[in-house]
C-alpha positions in Angstrom: 141.3 128.7 88.7 144.6 130.3 88.8 147.5 127.9 87.6 149.6 128.6 90.7 146.8 127.8 92.9 146.2 124.4 91.2 149.9 123.7 91.5 149.8 124.5 95.2 146.7 122.2 95.8 148.2 119.4 93.7 151.5 119.6 95.5 149.6 119.5 98.9 147.4 116.7 97.9 150.7 114.8 97.1 152.2 115.3 100.5 149.0 114.0 102.1 149.0 110.9 100.1 152.7 110.0 100.6 152.1 110.1 104.3 153.9 113.4 105.3 151.3 115.0 107.1 153.4 117.7 109.0 155.0 118.8 105.7 151.4 119.0 104.3 150.2 121.1 107.3 153.2 123.5 106.9 152.6 123.8 103.2 148.7 124.2 103.7 149.5 127.0 106.2 151.9 129.0 103.9 149.5 128.6 101.0 146.6 129.6 103.1 148.4 133.0 104.1 149.2 133.7 100.7 145.6 132.8 99.3 143.6 134.1 102.3 139.9 133.1 102.1 140.8 129.8 99.9 138.2 127.4 101.2 140.0 124.5 99.7 143.4 125.4 101.6 141.6 125.3 105.0 139.6 122.4 104.1 142.7 120.4 103.3 144.4 121.5 106.6 141.3 120.3 108.4 141.4 116.9 106.8 145.0 116.3 107.5 144.4 117.2 111.4 141.3 115.0 111.3 143.6 112.2 109.8 146.1 112.7 112.6 143.1 112.7 115.2 143.7 116.2 116.2 140.1 116.8 116.3 140.1 120.1 118.2 142.3 121.5 115.2 140.2 119.9 112.7 137.0 121.1 114.1 138.4 124.7 114.3 139.3 124.8 110.6 136.0 123.0 109.6 134.1 125.9 111.3 136.4 128.6 109.6 135.4 126.7 106.4 131.7 126.7 107.0 132.0 130.5 108.1 133.8 131.4 104.7 131.3 129.2 102.8 128.2 130.9 104.4 129.9 134.3 103.8 130.4 133.5 100.3 127.0 132.3 99.7 125.5 135.5 101.3 127.5 137.6 99.1 126.6 136.0 95.8 123.0 136.0 96.4 123.1 139.8 97.0 
C-alpha cells in the first residue's frame, strides 16, 4: 500500500476515534476524491455516517463499496 494512503487512512481513523465525525467526513471526502475508487475511504465514510445515525447516507456509501468490490472482483477473475 502506498505510504501517503496509509497516512491518510490512519489520520482519518484518529478523527473518528476522538469523536470528531464532521472533520472525519470532510477528510474522507477529500481523500476519496484524490484516491478515487479506494474502497477503504468510502467504507470509512459509510461507517461515520452510520455512527451518526444518518442511515440514508451510510447505505448509499455501503452500496458504492459493494459495487466497487464486485467490479474489482470481476476484473481480477478475467
